[in-house]
N, C-alpha and C positions, 0 to 999 in steps of 0.2 A: 155429459162429458164423453161417454162412450156409447156406441150403438152396435149391437150384434144381431144378426139375422139368423134365424134357425135354418137348418139344412134344407128343410122343405119350403122355406120362404114364407111361411104362414104367420110367423111371430117375429116381432122386433123386441129386443130387450134394450133398455136405456138406463144408464146411470146418470145422476144429476149433479155430481160433485157437491158443491155447497148446499144444494137443495136437499141433501140427506136422504134421497129416495132412489128406489129402483122401480122401473115400470115394465110391464109386459103389454105389448100392443098387438092387436090383430091387424095384420097388414092389409087384409081385404076390406076392412071397414074403417081403419085408422082409429079405432076405439081402444082405450085403455081397458084391459081385462084384469089387471092386478096392479096394485101399488103397495110397496112396503117401505117403511122407514127403516134405514139400515145403519144410521149413525153418521158421524162426521165424514164428509167428503168421499163418497163412493166414486171412484174414478174408473179404473179398468174393470171389465167384466169378462167372464168365461162360462161356458156351459160344460157340464160333465159329459163324458163320452157317450152316455146313454140319453143325453138331452133331458134328463129329469130334474136337474138342479142347476141353478144359476148362482155363481159366486162373484163377489166383489171384495177386493182387499182381503181375501181368505175367509170371508163370512158368507154363509148361505143366505141368499136373498129370497128365492122363490123355489119351492119344490113341488113337483106334481105327483 
């Protein structure tokens, strides 16, 4: 449903809506580096200012 690219362009973050997951993708290889089930319909996504956390619908999805 949503795609967000990191500031350095190395990582893409994707929310899947009805797929109930969030993905982290290495843009150089197009490989999924992390996948997390986050509950019903994760739509919008946002990164924390320090780029350490990814949020969807107010829920932490992936933290580094």
